[in-house]
C-alpha positions as CSV (number, residue, x, y, z in Angstrom):
1,M,125.6,97.5,135.4
2,N,129.2,97.2,134.0
3,R,130.8,99.5,131.5
4,T,130.4,97.0,128.6
5,S,126.7,96.8,129.2
6,L,126.4,100.6,129.2
7,I,128.4,100.9,125.9
8,I,126.3,98.2,124.2
9,G,123.1,99.8,125.4
10,F,124.2,103.2,124.2
11,L,125.2,101.9,120.8
12,A,121.9,100.0,120.4
13,L,119.9,103.1,121.4
14,S,121.9,105.4,119.1
15,M,121.5,103.1,116.1
16,A,117.7,102.9,116.8
17,V,117.5,106.7,116.8
18,T,119.8,107.4,113.9
19,C,119.1,104.5,111.4
20,P,116.2,105.1,109.1
21,A,113.3,102.8,109.1
22,P,113.4,100.1,106.4
23,V,111.8,101.0,103.0
24,W,109.5,98.0,103.2
25,A,106.8,97.7,105.9
26,E,105.3,94.6,107.3
27,V,101.7,93.8,106.2
28,T,99.3,95.0,108.8
29,D,95.5,95.4,109.1
30,D,96.0,99.1,108.4
31,N,98.0,98.6,105.1
32,L,96.7,95.3,103.8
33,A,94.6,96.9,101.0
34,E,97.5,99.0,99.8
35,K,99.9,95.9,99.9
36,V,97.4,93.8,98.0
37,A,96.9,96.5,95.3
38,A,100.7,97.0,94.9
39,A,101.7,93.3,95.0
40,K,103.7,92.4,92.0
41,T,106.6,90.2,93.1
42,S,106.7,86.8,94.6
43,G,108.1,88.5,97.8
44,D,105.1,90.8,97.9
45,H,102.7,87.9,97.7
46,L,104.6,85.8,100.2
47,E,104.4,88.7,102.7
48,I,100.7,88.9,102.3
49,A,100.4,85.1,102.6
50,A,102.3,85.3,105.8
51,Y,99.9,87.9,107.1
52,Y,97.0,85.6,106.3
53,R,98.8,82.6,107.9
54,G,99.1,84.8,111.1
55,I,95.3,85.5,111.0
56,A,94.6,81.7,110.6
57,D,96.9,80.9,113.5
58,A,95.4,83.5,115.8
59,S,91.9,82.3,114.8
60,D,92.9,78.7,115.6
61,N,94.1,79.9,119.1
62,K,90.7,81.6,119.7
63,V,88.8,78.4,118.6
64,R,90.8,76.4,121.2
65,Q,90.3,79.0,123.8
66,H,86.6,79.1,123.4
67,E,86.4,75.3,123.2
68,R,88.1,75.1,126.6
69,M,85.8,77.8,127.9
70,L,82.8,75.9,126.6
71,A,84.0,72.7,128.2
72,S,84.3,74.4,131.6
73,V,80.8,76.0,131.3
74,T,79.1,72.8,130.3
75,S,80.7,71.0,133.3
76,A,79.4,73.8,135.7
77,P,76.2,73.3,137.7
78,K,73.0,73.2,135.6
79,G,71.6,76.6,134.7
80,S,74.8,78.6,135.4
81,G,76.2,78.9,131.9
82,G,73.4,79.5,129.3
83,A,74.7,82.8,128.0
84,W,78.3,81.5,128.0
85,T,77.4,78.4,126.0
86,G,75.8,80.5,123.2
87,H,78.7,82.9,123.3
88,C,81.3,80.2,123.0
89,K,79.5,78.3,120.3
90,A,79.0,81.4,118.2
91,L,82.6,82.5,118.5
92,I,83.9,79.0,117.8
93,A,82.0,78.9,114.5
94,A,83.1,82.5,113.6
95,F,86.7,81.8,114.3
96,K,86.7,78.5,112.4
97,S,85.2,80.4,109.4
98,T,87.8,83.2,109.7
99,K,90.6,80.6,109.9
100,K,89.3,78.8,106.8
101,D,89.0,82.1,104.9
102,A,92.5,83.2,105.9
103,E,94.0,79.9,104.9
104,L,92.4,80.2,101.5
105,M,93.7,83.7,101.0
106,A,97.2,82.6,102.1
107,Q,97.0,79.8,99.5
108,E,95.9,82.2,96.8
109,H,98.8,84.5,97.5
110,E,101.3,81.6,97.6
111,A,100.0,80.5,94.2
112,M,100.4,84.1,92.9
113,A,103.9,84.2,94.3
114,G,104.7,81.1,92.2
115,K,103.4,82.8,89.1
116,A,105.0,86.2,89.7
117,G,108.1,85.5,87.7
118,D,110.3,88.0,89.3
């Protein structure tokens, strides 16, 4: 490691240790209820909408994952995938529902952001 890399690494580490955390916090599963209750500005609602868009995207990924799994099980020898088939079908339906609900919540918060008037 050269001297420049060491200096940059030290500066980055010292800034991470000494700089305070930002006042705002990203919307998470743990603080969602508080963020929704406190949302007043368009920025607040857009942050919440982004959280729900993330849930929708993750759910869509899970749908595709279980569709691939279902396709691999249904092409397996007869009688080898009964439990897997039910598992995949149930989760595909659940994740599709979660995606739909999350997209609806994102749209609601985007609409609220447009009306916030800040």
